[in-house]
All heavy atoms as TSV, in Angstrom:
chain	resi	resn	atom	element	x	y	z
A	1	MET	N	N	-115.636	47.494	73.964
A	1	MET	CA	C	-116.624	46.439	73.844
A	1	MET	C	C	-115.989	45.106	74.246
A	1	MET	O	O	-114.877	44.791	73.845
A	1	MET	CB	C	-117.140	46.380	72.408
A	1	MET	CG	C	-118.186	45.353	72.191
A	1	MET	SD	S	-118.820	45.502	70.507
A	1	MET	CE	C	-119.936	44.162	70.516
A	2	ILE	N	N	-116.711	44.320	75.018
A	2	ILE	CA	C	-116.220	43.023	75.459
A	2	ILE	C	C	-116.490	41.986	74.377
A	2	ILE	O	O	-117.610	41.862	73.884
A	2	ILE	CB	C	-116.905	42.590	76.766
A	2	ILE	CG1	C	-116.594	43.599	77.871
A	2	ILE	CG2	C	-116.472	41.191	77.161
A	2	ILE	CD1	C	-117.339	43.329	79.144
A	3	GLU	N	N	-115.445	41.248	74.022
A	3	GLU	CA	C	-115.597	40.204	73.012
A	3	GLU	C	C	-115.876	38.879	73.705
A	3	GLU	O	O	-115.143	38.464	74.591
A	3	GLU	CB	C	-114.325	40.091	72.179
A	3	GLU	CG	C	-114.458	39.118	71.048
A	3	GLU	CD	C	-113.208	39.075	70.196
A	3	GLU	OE1	O	-112.510	40.086	70.094
A	3	GLU	OE2	O	-112.944	38.001	69.634
A	4	MET	N	N	-116.953	38.228	73.317
A	4	MET	CA	C	-117.329	36.934	73.888
A	4	MET	C	C	-116.992	35.847	72.874
A	4	MET	O	O	-117.275	35.982	71.697
A	4	MET	CB	C	-118.824	36.889	74.191
A	4	MET	CG	C	-119.296	37.880	75.219
A	4	MET	SD	S	-118.885	37.431	76.896
A	4	MET	CE	C	-119.888	35.985	77.127
A	5	LYS	N	N	-116.399	34.787	73.368
A	5	LYS	CA	C	-116.103	33.651	72.508
A	5	LYS	C	C	-117.391	32.887	72.242
A	5	LYS	O	O	-118.222	32.732	73.145
A	5	LYS	CB	C	-115.081	32.749	73.164
A	5	LYS	CG	C	-113.731	33.395	73.327
A	5	LYS	CD	C	-112.740	32.448	73.924
A	5	LYS	CE	C	-111.392	33.119	74.056
A	5	LYS	NZ	N	-110.399	32.224	74.627
A	6	PRO	N	N	-117.571	32.399	71.017
A	6	PRO	CA	C	-118.807	31.694	70.668
A	6	PRO	C	C	-119.124	30.507	71.573
A	6	PRO	O	O	-120.280	30.286	71.922
A	6	PRO	CB	C	-118.574	31.237	69.233
A	6	PRO	CG	C	-117.563	32.180	68.694
A	6	PRO	CD	C	-116.690	32.558	69.856
A	7	ASP	N	N	-118.108	29.754	71.991
A	7	ASP	CA	C	-118.376	28.592	72.836
A	7	ASP	C	C	-118.877	29.009	74.220
A	7	ASP	O	O	-119.730	28.351	74.802
A	7	ASP	CB	C	-117.159	27.684	72.945
A	7	ASP	CG	C	-115.932	28.382	73.504
A	7	ASP	OD1	O	-115.774	29.594	73.279
A	7	ASP	OD2	O	-115.126	27.700	74.162
A	8	ILE	N	N	-118.381	30.120	74.742
A	8	ILE	CA	C	-118.843	30.619	76.035
A	8	ILE	C	C	-120.278	31.104	75.928
A	8	ILE	O	O	-121.106	30.818	76.797
A	8	ILE	CB	C	-117.912	31.728	76.562
A	8	ILE	CG1	C	-116.535	31.148	76.868
A	8	ILE	CG2	C	-118.505	32.395	77.798
A	8	ILE	CD1	C	-115.479	32.172	77.218
A	9	VAL	N	N	-120.577	31.826	74.866
A	9	VAL	CA	C	-121.942	32.319	74.649
A	9	VAL	C	C	-122.909	31.150	74.523
A	9	VAL	O	O	-123.991	31.155	75.109
A	9	VAL	CB	C	-122.005	33.222	73.400
A	9	VAL	CG1	C	-123.443	33.591	73.069
A	9	VAL	CG2	C	-121.154	34.465	73.599
A	10	LYS	N	N	-122.504	30.130	73.793
A	10	LYS	CA	C	-123.339	28.950	73.599
A	10	LYS	C	C	-123.618	28.262	74.934
A	10	LYS	O	O	-124.758	27.885	75.227
A	10	LYS	CB	C	-122.646	27.981	72.646
A	10	LYS	CG	C	-123.446	26.767	72.284
A	10	LYS	CD	C	-122.675	25.915	71.284
A	10	LYS	CE	C	-123.419	24.650	70.938
A	10	LYS	NZ	N	-122.673	23.833	69.967
A	11	LYS	N	N	-122.584	28.119	75.768
A	11	LYS	CA	C	-122.754	27.484	77.081
A	11	LYS	C	C	-123.680	28.298	77.969
A	11	LYS	O	O	-124.552	27.749	78.644
A	11	LYS	CB	C	-121.403	27.301	77.763
A	11	LYS	CG	C	-120.544	26.246	77.125
A	11	LYS	CD	C	-119.184	26.179	77.801
A	11	LYS	CE	C	-118.265	25.220	77.084
A	11	LYS	NZ	N	-116.941	25.177	77.706
A	12	GLU	N	N	-123.483	29.607	77.985
A	12	GLU	CA	C	-124.318	30.477	78.811
A	12	GLU	C	C	-125.780	30.428	78.352
A	12	GLU	O	O	-126.696	30.401	79.172
A	12	GLU	CB	C	-123.802	31.911	78.784
A	12	GLU	CG	C	-122.464	32.085	79.456
A	12	GLU	CD	C	-122.481	31.746	80.927
A	12	GLU	OE1	O	-123.485	32.038	81.605
A	12	GLU	OE2	O	-121.491	31.162	81.412
A	13	TYR	N	N	-125.982	30.416	77.048
A	13	TYR	CA	C	-127.338	30.341	76.500
A	13	TYR	C	C	-127.995	29.022	76.895
A	13	TYR	O	O	-129.149	28.992	77.328
A	13	TYR	CB	C	-127.293	30.487	74.970
A	13	TYR	CG	C	-128.653	30.433	74.332
A	13	TYR	CD1	C	-129.497	31.540	74.356
A	13	TYR	CD2	C	-129.107	29.275	73.711
A	13	TYR	CE1	C	-130.746	31.509	73.773
A	13	TYR	CE2	C	-130.365	29.227	73.133
A	13	TYR	CZ	C	-131.177	30.337	73.165
A	13	TYR	OH	O	-132.422	30.296	72.599
A	14	ARG	N	N	-127.258	27.940	76.771
A	14	ARG	CA	C	-127.771	26.620	77.127
A	14	ARG	C	C	-128.126	26.562	78.616
A	14	ARG	O	O	-129.182	26.061	78.990
A	14	ARG	CB	C	-126.740	25.554	76.769
A	14	ARG	CG	C	-127.307	24.159	76.820
A	14	ARG	CD	C	-126.295	23.140	76.353
A	14	ARG	NE	N	-125.979	23.333	74.938
A	14	ARG	CZ	C	-124.813	23.057	74.388
A	14	ARG	NH1	N	-123.821	22.579	75.105
A	14	ARG	NH2	N	-124.612	23.239	73.107
A	15	LEU	N	N	-127.244	27.082	79.458
A	15	LEU	CA	C	-127.524	27.101	80.897
A	15	LEU	C	C	-128.778	27.913	81.208
A	15	LEU	O	O	-129.575	27.541	82.070
A	15	LEU	CB	C	-126.327	27.660	81.674
A	15	LEU	CG	C	-125.149	26.716	81.845
A	15	LEU	CD1	C	-123.954	27.472	82.415
A	15	LEU	CD2	C	-125.514	25.539	82.734
A	16	GLN	N	N	-128.957	29.017	80.514
A	16	GLN	CA	C	-130.152	29.843	80.707
A	16	GLN	C	C	-131.411	29.067	80.310
A	16	GLN	O	O	-132.409	29.084	81.032
A	16	GLN	CB	C	-130.048	31.136	79.898
A	16	GLN	CG	C	-131.237	32.053	80.061
A	16	GLN	CD	C	-131.414	32.576	81.465
A	16	GLN	OE1	O	-130.442	32.843	82.160
A	16	GLN	NE2	N	-132.646	32.712	81.899
A	17	GLU	N	N	-131.354	28.382	79.180
A	17	GLU	CA	C	-132.498	27.568	78.741
A	17	GLU	C	C	-132.823	26.489	79.763
A	17	GLU	O	O	-133.978	26.250	80.095
A	17	GLU	CB	C	-132.202	26.900	77.398
A	17	GLU	CG	C	-132.331	27.791	76.213
A	17	GLU	CD	C	-132.187	27.008	74.919
A	17	GLU	OE1	O	-131.333	26.089	74.848
A	17	GLU	OE2	O	-132.943	27.309	73.986
A	18	TRP	N	N	-131.782	25.807	80.252
A	18	TRP	CA	C	-131.981	24.733	81.219
A	18	TRP	C	C	-132.530	25.270	82.528
A	18	TRP	O	O	-133.379	24.645	83.149
A	18	TRP	CB	C	-130.690	23.973	81.435
A	18	TRP	CG	C	-130.227	23.211	80.227
A	18	TRP	CD1	C	-130.942	22.972	79.075
A	18	TRP	CD2	C	-128.968	22.594	80.031
A	18	TRP	NE1	N	-130.191	22.243	78.195
A	18	TRP	CE2	C	-128.970	21.994	78.756
A	18	TRP	CE3	C	-127.824	22.496	80.806
A	18	TRP	CZ2	C	-127.886	21.300	78.251
A	18	TRP	CZ3	C	-126.733	21.792	80.307
A	18	TRP	CH2	C	-126.774	21.209	79.039
A	19	SER	N	N	-132.063	26.428	82.944
A	19	SER	CA	C	-132.560	27.045	84.167
A	19	SER	C	C	-134.048	27.359	84.029
A	19	SER	O	O	-134.840	27.115	84.950
A	19	SER	CB	C	-131.771	28.321	84.459
A	19	SER	OG	O	-132.247	28.942	85.617
A	20	GLU	N	N	-134.446	27.880	82.890
A	20	GLU	CA	C	-135.857	28.171	82.631
A	20	GLU	C	C	-136.677	26.886	82.621
A	20	GLU	O	O	-137.810	26.857	83.104
A	20	GLU	CB	C	-136.010	28.933	81.323
A	20	GLU	CG	C	-135.469	30.340	81.409
A	20	GLU	CD	C	-135.398	31.042	80.071
A	20	GLU	OE1	O	-135.875	30.485	79.053
A	20	GLU	OE2	O	-134.859	32.171	80.032
A	21	MET	N	N	-136.110	25.808	82.074
A	21	MET	CA	C	-136.786	24.513	82.058
A	21	MET	C	C	-137.044	24.042	83.486
A	21	MET	O	O	-138.141	23.589	83.813
A	21	MET	CB	C	-135.926	23.488	81.310
A	21	MET	CG	C	-136.469	22.076	81.336
A	21	MET	SD	S	-135.223	20.795	81.004
A	21	MET	CE	C	-134.314	20.795	82.547
A	22	LEU	N	N	-136.028	24.150	84.338
A	22	LEU	CA	C	-136.166	23.719	85.725
A	22	LEU	C	C	-137.192	24.564	86.480
A	22	LEU	O	O	-137.983	24.042	87.270
A	22	LEU	CB	C	-134.806	23.772	86.427
A	22	LEU	CG	C	-133.759	22.806	85.871
A	22	LEU	CD1	C	-132.381	23.140	86.422
A	22	LEU	CD2	C	-134.134	21.365	86.159
A	23	GLN	N	N	-137.210	25.857	86.215
A	23	GLN	CA	C	-138.204	26.729	86.834
A	23	GLN	C	C	-139.611	26.365	86.371
A	23	GLN	O	O	-140.553	26.388	87.164
A	23	GLN	CB	C	-137.908	28.193	86.518
A	23	GLN	CG	C	-136.691	28.717	87.222
A	23	GLN	CD	C	-136.335	30.131	86.792
A	23	GLN	OE1	O	-136.888	30.679	85.847
A	23	GLN	NE2	N	-135.374	30.722	87.486
A	24	SER	N	N	-139.738	26.029	85.107
A	24	SER	CA	C	-141.028	25.622	84.564
A	24	SER	C	C	-141.557	24.382	85.271
A	24	SER	O	O	-142.741	24.297	85.604
A	24	SER	CB	C	-140.900	25.350	83.062
A	24	SER	OG	O	-142.072	24.793	82.542
A	25	GLN	N	N	-140.666	23.424	85.528
A	25	GLN	CA	C	-141.075	22.210	86.224
A	25	GLN	C	C	-141.537	22.547	87.632
A	25	GLN	O	O	-142.575	22.082	88.079
A	25	GLN	CB	C	-139.927	21.191	86.264
A	25	GLN	CG	C	-140.302	19.852	86.883
A	25	GLN	CD	C	-140.301	19.831	88.399
A	25	GLN	OE1	O	-139.419	20.384	89.033
A	25	GLN	NE2	N	-141.307	19.197	88.979
A	26	LYS	N	N	-140.782	23.377	88.343
A	26	LYS	CA	C	-141.130	23.743	89.722
A	26	LYS	C	C	-142.488	24.443	89.776
A	26	LYS	O	O	-143.306	24.174	90.649
A	26	LYS	CB	C	-140.071	24.665	90.330
A	26	LYS	CG	C	-138.771	24.004	90.600
A	26	LYS	CD	C	-138.829	23.232	91.870
A	26	LYS	CE	C	-137.454	22.683	92.212
A	26	LYS	NZ	N	-137.503	21.651	93.197
A	27	GLN	N	N	-142.742	25.334	88.838
A	27	GLN	CA	C	-143.973	26.112	88.827
A	27	GLN	C	C	-145.179	25.319	88.337
A	27	GLN	O	O	-146.321	25.708	88.572
A	27	GLN	CB	C	-143.796	27.359	87.973
A	27	GLN	CG	C	-142.801	28.332	88.567
A	27	GLN	CD	C	-142.475	29.486	87.636
A	27	GLN	OE1	O	-142.860	29.500	86.478
A	27	GLN	NE2	N	-141.754	30.469	88.172
A	28	SER	N	N	-144.933	24.196	87.683
A	28	SER	CA	C	-146.026	23.418	87.104
A	28	SER	C	C	-146.878	22.716	88.156
A	28	SER	O	O	-148.039	22.398	87.904
A	28	SER	CB	C	-145.471	22.368	86.135
A	28	SER	OG	O	-144.828	21.320	86.842
A	29	GLY	N	N	-146.282	22.424	89.305
A	29	GLY	CA	C	-147.003	21.681	90.329
A	29	GLY	C	C	-146.975	20.176	90.096
A	29	GLY	O	O	-147.507	19.415	90.896
A	30	LEU	N	N	-146.354	19.758	89.004
A	30	LEU	CA	C	-146.239	18.333	88.692
A	30	LEU	C	C	-144.989	17.767	89.343
A	30	LEU	O	O	-144.046	18.502	89.645
A	30	LEU	CB	C	-146.140	18.125	87.182
A	30	LEU	CG	C	-147.309	18.599	86.329
A	30	LEU	CD1	C	-146.957	18.489	84.853
A	30	LEU	CD2	C	-148.569	17.824	86.647
A	31	THR	N	N	-144.980	16.472	89.525
A	31	THR	CA	C	-143.745	15.833	89.971
A	31	THR	C	C	-142.755	15.892	88.815
A	31	THR	O	O	-143.139	16.123	87.652
A	31	THR	CB	C	-143.970	14.351	90.344
A	31	THR	OG1	O	-144.346	13.627	89.161
A	31	THR	CG2	C	-145.022	14.204	91.429
A	32	VAL	N	N	-141.484	15.673	89.116
A	32	VAL	CA	C	-140.462	15.681	88.064
A	32	VAL	C	C	-140.806	14.637	87.012
A	32	VAL	O	O	-140.757	14.901	85.807
A	32	VAL	CB	C	-139.052	15.437	88.644
A	32	VAL	CG1	C	-138.038	15.222	87.545
A	32	VAL	CG2	C	-138.637	16.599	89.538
A	33	LYS	N	N	-141.196	13.449	87.448
A	33	LYS	CA	C	-141.525	12.381	86.506
A	33	LYS	C	C	-142.692	12.767	85.610
A	33	LYS	O	O	-142.637	12.586	84.385
A	33	LYS	CB	C	-141.840	11.094	87.266
A	33	LYS	CG	C	-142.129	9.929	86.359
A	33	LYS	CD	C	-142.370	8.657	87.132
A	33	LYS	CE	C	-142.652	7.515	86.160
A	33	LYS	NZ	N	-142.873	6.259	86.827
A	34	GLN	N	N	-143.755	13.314	86.196
A	34	GLN	CA	C	-144.917	13.723	85.398
A	34	GLN	C	C	-144.532	14.802	84.392
A	34	GLN	O	O	-144.928	14.750	83.219
A	34	GLN	CB	C	-146.025	14.248	86.308
A	34	GLN	CG	C	-146.679	13.209	87.161
A	34	GLN	CD	C	-147.572	13.827	88.234
A	34	GLN	OE1	O	-147.353	14.955	88.688
A	34	GLN	NE2	N	-148.594	13.085	88.641
A	35	TRP	N	N	-143.761	15.771	84.866
A	35	TRP	CA	C	-143.363	16.878	83.999
A	35	TRP	C	C	-142.480	16.395	82.854
A	35	TRP	O	O	-142.666	16.786	81.703
A	35	TRP	CB	C	-142.638	17.949	84.822
A	35	TRP	CG	C	-142.373	19.193	84.053
A	35	TRP	CD1	C	-143.193	20.264	83.909
A	35	TRP	CD2	C	-141.194	19.489	83.295
A	35	TRP	NE1	N	-142.597	21.206	83.118
A	35	TRP	CE2	C	-141.377	20.755	82.724
A	35	TRP	CE3	C	-140.016	18.801	83.053
A	35	TRP	CZ2	C	-140.414	21.355	81.926
A	35	TRP	CZ3	C	-139.056	19.400	82.248
A	35	TRP	CH2	C	-139.259	20.668	81.698
A	36	ARG	N	N	-141.526	15.514	83.172
A	36	ARG	CA	C	-140.638	14.973	82.140
A	36	ARG	C	C	-141.424	14.208	81.088
A	36	ARG	O	O	-141.170	14.351	79.896
A	36	ARG	CB	C	-139.575	14.052	82.750
A	36	ARG	CG	C	-138.448	14.743	83.419
A	36	ARG	CD	C	-137.344	13.778	83.836
A	36	ARG	NE	N	-137.792	12.612	84.601
A	36	ARG	CZ	C	-138.085	11.420	84.086
A	36	ARG	NH1	N	-137.980	11.198	82.813
A	36	ARG	NH2	N	-138.488	10.428	84.864
A	37	GLU	N	N	-142.362	13.390	81.533
A	37	GLU	CA	C	-143.163	12.618	80.585
A	37	GLU	C	C	-143.987	13.536	79.694
A	37	GLU	O	O	-144.098	13.309	78.489
A	37	GLU	CB	C	-144.061	11.640	81.336
A	37	GLU	CG	C	-143.291	10.490	81.950
A	37	GLU	CD	C	-144.138	9.591	82.834
A	37	GLU	OE1	O	-145.320	9.918	83.099
A	37	GLU	OE2	O	-143.601	8.557	83.295
A	38	GLU	N	N	-144.545	14.581	80.283
A	38	GLU	CA	C	-145.361	15.536	79.525
A	38	GLU	C	C	-144.522	16.274	78.478
A	38	GLU	O	O	-144.998	16.596	77.396
A	38	GLU	CB	C	-145.989	16.541	80.485
A	38	GLU	CG	C	-147.012	17.437	79.860
A	38	GLU	CD	C	-147.694	18.293	80.902
A	38	GLU	OE1	O	-148.431	17.745	81.737
A	38	GLU	OE2	O	-147.484	19.524	80.875
A	39	HIS	N	N	-143.251	16.549	78.795
A	39	HIS	CA	C	-142.368	17.293	77.896
A	39	HIS	C	C	-141.409	16.394	77.120
A	39	HIS	O	O	-140.530	16.894	76.404
A	39	HIS	CB	C	-141.590	18.343	78.691
A	39	HIS	CG	C	-142.452	19.461	79.159
A	39	HIS	ND1	N	-143.188	19.391	80.326
A	39	HIS	CD2	C	-142.734	20.665	78.613
A	39	HIS	CE1	C	-143.861	20.504	80.473
A	39	HIS	NE2	N	-143.610	21.287	79.447
A	40	GLU	N	N	-141.580	15.074	77.277
A	40	GLU	CA	C	-140.776	14.092	76.556
A	40	GLU	C	C	-139.272	14.308	76.747
A	40	GLU	O	O	-138.488	14.321	75.795
A	40	GLU	CB	C	-141.141	14.072	75.077
A	40	GLU	CG	C	-142.588	13.687	74.844
A	40	GLU	CD	C	-142.985	13.676	73.386
A	40	GLU	OE1	O	-142.171	14.075	72.522
A	40	GLU	OE2	O	-144.115	13.274	73.097
A	41	ILE	N	N	-138.896	14.497	78.014
A	41	ILE	CA	C	-137.490	14.662	78.373
A	41	ILE	C	C	-137.058	13.422	79.131
A	41	ILE	O	O	-137.694	13.025	80.104
A	41	ILE	CB	C	-137.277	15.928	79.221
A	41	ILE	CG1	C	-137.651	17.165	78.392
A	41	ILE	CG2	C	-135.835	16.016	79.718
A	41	ILE	CD1	C	-137.593	18.462	79.145
A	42	ARG	N	N	-135.989	12.808	78.674
A	42	ARG	CA	C	-135.488	11.603	79.323
A	42	ARG	C	C	-134.965	11.911	80.725
A	42	ARG	O	O	-134.489	13.007	81.005
A	42	ARG	CB	C	-134.376	10.970	78.502
A	42	ARG	CG	C	-134.837	10.437	77.163
A	42	ARG	CD	C	-133.679	9.895	76.400
A	42	ARG	NE	N	-132.613	10.919	76.460
A	42	ARG	CZ	C	-131.553	10.949	75.709
A	42	ARG	NH1	N	-131.346	10.013	74.830
A	42	ARG	NH2	N	-130.657	11.905	75.812
A	43	ASP	N	N	-135.049	10.904	81.565
A	43	ASP	CA	C	-134.604	11.011	82.948
A	43	ASP	C	C	-133.161	11.496	83.036
A	43	ASP	O	O	-132.857	12.459	83.753
A	43	ASP	CB	C	-134.757	9.632	83.614
A	43	ASP	CG	C	-134.543	9.655	85.103
A	43	ASP	OD1	O	-135.075	10.560	85.768
A	43	ASP	OD2	O	-133.850	8.753	85.604
A	44	ASN	N	N	-132.259	10.847	82.299
A	44	ASN	CA	C	-130.845	11.218	82.385
A	44	ASN	C	C	-130.584	12.623	81.851
A	44	ASN	O	O	-129.723	13.327	82.360
A	44	ASN	CB	C	-129.948	10.188	81.702
A	44	ASN	CG	C	-130.254	10.021	80.243
A	44	ASN	OD1	O	-131.364	10.302	79.786
A	44	ASN	ND2	N	-129.288	9.536	79.493
A	45	ALA	N	N	-131.318	13.064	80.856
A	45	ALA	CA	C	-131.143	14.416	80.316
A	45	ALA	C	C	-131.576	15.462	81.346
A	45	ALA	O	O	-130.895	16.471	81.540
A	45	ALA	CB	C	-131.946	14.592	79.034
A	46	TYR	N	N	-132.695	15.212	82.006
A	46	TYR	CA	C	-133.194	16.156	83.018
A	46	TYR	C	C	-132.179	16.325	84.141
A	46	TYR	O	O	-131.820	17.447	84.517
A	46	TYR	CB	C	-134.535	15.685	83.583
A	46	TYR	CG	C	-135.071	16.589	84.656
A	46	TYR	CD1	C	-135.847	17.692	84.331
A	46	TYR	CD2	C	-134.784	16.360	85.997
A	46	TYR	CE1	C	-136.324	18.541	85.316
A	46	TYR	CE2	C	-135.259	17.198	86.985
A	46	TYR	CZ	C	-136.030	18.286	86.646
A	46	TYR	OH	O	-136.494	19.132	87.619
A	47	TYR	N	N	-131.696	15.221	84.668
A	47	TYR	CA	C	-130.785	15.291	85.809
A	47	TYR	C	C	-129.393	15.781	85.418
A	47	TYR	O	O	-128.705	16.413	86.227
A	47	TYR	CB	C	-130.747	13.956	86.556
A	47	TYR	CG	C	-132.038	13.759	87.312
A	47	TYR	CD1	C	-133.003	12.873	86.870
A	47	TYR	CD2	C	-132.307	14.513	88.446
A	47	TYR	CE1	C	-134.201	12.721	87.556
A	47	TYR	CE2	C	-133.504	14.370	89.130
A	47	TYR	CZ	C	-134.444	13.472	88.680
A	47	TYR	OH	O	-135.636	13.345	89.345
A	48	TYR	N	N	-128.986	15.558	84.187
A	48	TYR	CA	C	-127.728	16.124	83.696
A	48	TYR	C	C	-127.837	17.645	83.678
A	48	TYR	O	O	-126.943	18.348	84.152
A	48	TYR	CB	C	-127.425	15.593	82.293
A	48	TYR	CG	C	-126.250	16.280	81.637
A	48	TYR	CD1	C	-124.950	15.869	81.915
A	48	TYR	CD2	C	-126.435	17.334	80.748
A	48	TYR	CE1	C	-123.867	16.501	81.317
A	48	TYR	CE2	C	-125.365	17.970	80.149
A	48	TYR	CZ	C	-124.087	17.547	80.440
A	48	TYR	OH	O	-123.016	18.182	79.849
A	49	ARG	N	N	-128.934	18.154	83.137
A	49	ARG	CA	C	-129.140	19.600	83.061
A	49	ARG	C	C	-129.249	20.215	84.453
A	49	ARG	O	O	-128.683	21.280	84.699
A	49	ARG	CB	C	-130.398	19.895	82.245
A	49	ARG	CG	C	-130.252	19.492	80.801
A	49	ARG	CD	C	-131.555	19.545	80.063
A	49	ARG	NE	N	-131.406	19.064	78.695
A	49	ARG	CZ	C	-132.394	18.965	77.838
A	49	ARG	NH1	N	-133.620	19.313	78.187
A	49	ARG	NH2	N	-132.173	18.521	76.626
A	50	LEU	N	N	-129.937	19.530	85.338
A	50	LEU	CA	C	-130.053	20.005	86.719
A	50	LEU	C	C	-128.667	20.112	87.353
A	50	LEU	O	O	-128.338	21.116	87.986
A	50	LEU	CB	C	-130.946	19.056	87.528
A	50	LEU	CG	C	-131.092	19.353	89.014
A	50	LEU	CD1	C	-131.720	20.720	89.243
A	50	LEU	CD2	C	-131.919	18.255	89.680
A	51	ARG	N	N	-127.851	19.092	87.161
A	51	ARG	CA	C	-126.505	19.094	87.732
A	51	ARG	C	C	-125.670	20.244	87.169
A	51	ARG	O	O	-124.976	20.954	87.901
A	51	ARG	CB	C	-125.813	17.761	87.473
A	51	ARG	CG	C	-124.472	17.661	88.181
A	51	ARG	CD	C	-123.812	16.306	87.995
A	51	ARG	NE	N	-123.109	16.284	86.712
A	51	ARG	CZ	C	-123.336	15.425	85.729
A	51	ARG	NH1	N	-124.239	14.480	85.853
A	51	ARG	NH2	N	-122.672	15.480	84.613
A	52	LYS	N	N	-125.734	20.462	85.879
A	52	LYS	CA	C	-124.942	21.520	85.253
A	52	LYS	C	C	-125.383	22.903	85.713
A	52	LYS	O	O	-124.546	23.789	85.945
A	52	LYS	CB	C	-125.005	21.423	83.722
A	52	LYS	CG	C	-124.285	20.216	83.173
A	52	LYS	CD	C	-122.824	20.245	83.572
A	52	LYS	CE	C	-122.038	19.105	82.974
A	52	LYS	NZ	N	-120.633	19.144	83.374
A	53	VAL	N	N	-126.674	23.112	85.864
A	53	VAL	CA	C	-127.172	24.409	86.349
A	53	VAL	C	C	-126.718	24.631	87.786
A	53	VAL	O	O	-126.276	25.722	88.152
A	53	VAL	CB	C	-128.711	24.500	86.213
A	53	VAL	CG1	C	-129.260	25.711	86.956
A	53	VAL	CG2	C	-129.105	24.554	84.742
A	54	ARG	N	N	-126.793	23.598	88.603
A	54	ARG	CA	C	-126.340	23.716	89.991
A	54	ARG	C	C	-124.842	23.984	90.067
A	54	ARG	O	O	-124.391	24.801	90.873
A	54	ARG	CB	C	-126.694	22.451	90.768
A	54	ARG	CG	C	-128.161	22.359	91.089
A	54	ARG	CD	C	-128.467	21.097	91.863
A	54	ARG	NE	N	-129.857	21.065	92.277
A	54	ARG	CZ	C	-130.436	20.019	92.812
A	54	ARG	NH1	N	-129.755	18.902	93.008
A	54	ARG	NH2	N	-131.710	20.060	93.166
A	55	GLU	N	N	-124.067	23.292	89.257
A	55	GLU	CA	C	-122.620	23.518	89.246
A	55	GLU	C	C	-122.295	24.952	88.849
A	55	GLU	O	O	-121.415	25.585	89.439
A	55	GLU	CB	C	-121.929	22.547	88.289
A	55	GLU	CG	C	-121.874	21.131	88.789
A	55	GLU	CD	C	-121.345	20.142	87.762
A	55	GLU	OE1	O	-121.099	20.535	86.585
A	55	GLU	OE2	O	-121.185	18.963	88.109
A	56	ALA	N	N	-122.993	25.474	87.846
A	56	ALA	CA	C	-122.759	26.850	87.407
A	56	ALA	C	C	-123.141	27.837	88.510
A	56	ALA	O	O	-122.436	28.826	88.734
A	56	ALA	CB	C	-123.550	27.138	86.131
A	57	ALA	N	N	-124.233	27.560	89.212
A	57	ALA	CA	C	-124.658	28.435	90.307
A	57	ALA	C	C	-123.634	28.417	91.436
A	57	ALA	O	O	-123.289	29.470	91.988
A	57	ALA	CB	C	-126.028	28.010	90.820
A	58	CYS	N	N	-123.127	27.258	91.766
A	58	CYS	CA	C	-122.109	27.147	92.820
A	58	CYS	C	C	-120.826	27.867	92.406
A	58	CYS	O	O	-120.207	28.544	93.225
A	58	CYS	CB	C	-121.819	25.687	93.135
A	58	CYS	SG	S	-123.144	24.884	94.041
A	59	ALA	N	N	-120.428	27.720	91.152
A	59	ALA	CA	C	-119.229	28.393	90.659
A	59	ALA	C	C	-119.409	29.904	90.725
A	59	ALA	O	O	-118.487	30.633	91.095
A	59	ALA	CB	C	-118.926	27.956	89.231
A	60	LEU	N	N	-120.600	30.372	90.415
A	60	LEU	CA	C	-120.891	31.804	90.468
A	60	LEU	C	C	-120.800	32.317	91.892
A	60	LEU	O	O	-120.243	33.378	92.161
A	60	LEU	CB	C	-122.285	32.069	89.891
A	60	LEU	CG	C	-122.710	33.515	89.757
A	60	LEU	CD1	C	-121.773	34.262	88.824
A	60	LEU	CD2	C	-124.134	33.583	89.256
A	61	LEU	N	N	-121.319	31.554	92.838
A	61	LEU	CA	C	-121.254	31.944	94.240
A	61	LEU	C	C	-119.824	31.974	94.764
A	61	LEU	O	O	-119.470	32.813	95.591
A	61	LEU	CB	C	-122.095	30.994	95.100
A	61	LEU	CG	C	-123.600	31.122	94.942
A	61	LEU	CD1	C	-124.303	30.015	95.729
A	61	LEU	CD2	C	-124.084	32.490	95.403
A	62	LYS	N	N	-119.007	31.053	94.279
A	62	LYS	CA	C	-117.611	30.983	94.703
A	62	LYS	C	C	-116.749	32.017	93.983
A	62	LYS	O	O	-115.622	32.267	94.364
A	62	LYS	CB	C	-117.031	29.594	94.439
A	62	LYS	CG	C	-117.598	28.526	95.328
A	62	LYS	CD	C	-116.966	27.186	94.999
A	62	LYS	CE	C	-117.538	26.074	95.840
A	62	LYS	NZ	N	-116.953	24.784	95.474
A	63	GLY	N	N	-117.293	32.579	92.904
A	63	GLY	CA	C	-116.538	33.554	92.137
A	63	GLY	C	C	-115.563	32.945	91.156
A	63	GLY	O	O	-114.649	33.588	90.671
A	64	THR	N	N	-115.761	31.675	90.844
A	64	THR	CA	C	-114.905	30.994	89.883
A	64	THR	C	C	-115.698	30.705	88.622
A	64	THR	O	O	-116.915	30.496	88.676
A	64	THR	CB	C	-114.362	29.666	90.438
A	64	THR	OG1	O	-115.458	28.814	90.776
A	64	THR	CG2	C	-113.501	29.892	91.668
A	65	PRO	N	N	-115.040	30.666	87.481
A	65	PRO	CA	C	-115.760	30.362	86.232
A	65	PRO	C	C	-116.245	28.911	86.223
A	65	PRO	O	O	-115.605	28.022	86.772
A	65	PRO	CB	C	-114.731	30.602	85.138
A	65	PRO	CG	C	-113.416	30.628	85.816
A	65	PRO	CD	C	-113.645	30.951	87.257
A	66	SER	N	N	-117.375	28.718	85.592
A	66	SER	CA	C	-117.928	27.375	85.460
A	66	SER	C	C	-117.069	26.555	84.509
A	66	SER	O	O	-116.624	27.031	83.483
A	66	SER	CB	C	-119.355	27.466	84.916
A	66	SER	OG	O	-119.861	26.194	84.628
A	67	SER	N	N	-116.846	25.297	84.865
A	67	SER	CA	C	-116.051	24.431	83.997
A	67	SER	C	C	-116.902	23.739	82.957
A	67	SER	O	O	-116.410	22.977	82.148
A	67	SER	CB	C	-115.316	23.382	84.836
A	67	SER	OG	O	-116.248	22.563	85.497
A	68	TYR	N	N	-118.190	23.986	82.982
A	68	TYR	CA	C	-119.100	23.371	82.025
A	68	TYR	C	C	-118.683	23.804	80.672
A	68	TYR	O	O	-118.380	23.335	79.762
A	68	TYR	CB	C	-120.532	23.780	82.311
A	68	TYR	CG	C	-121.474	23.498	81.170
A	68	TYR	CD1	C	-121.754	22.191	80.819
A	68	TYR	CD2	C	-122.037	24.496	80.449
A	68	TYR	CE1	C	-122.608	21.904	79.772
A	68	TYR	CE2	C	-122.889	24.223	79.403
A	68	TYR	CZ	C	-123.166	22.939	79.071
A	68	TYR	OH	O	-124.009	22.651	78.038
């Protein structure tokens, strides 16, 4: 059985949640600003999460672990 460290599991879970959030915005048909206002998400929080999801995706493509 593979043992996962709690901090890694927490990061992976958070990235999954953020990825789902970003997909929800894309599928909504709303602009990012409209969607953020509707979901009460601050501008800096949205773009921070977007950056972290993109960094994790790039790290996965490169075959290196995410530093997030």
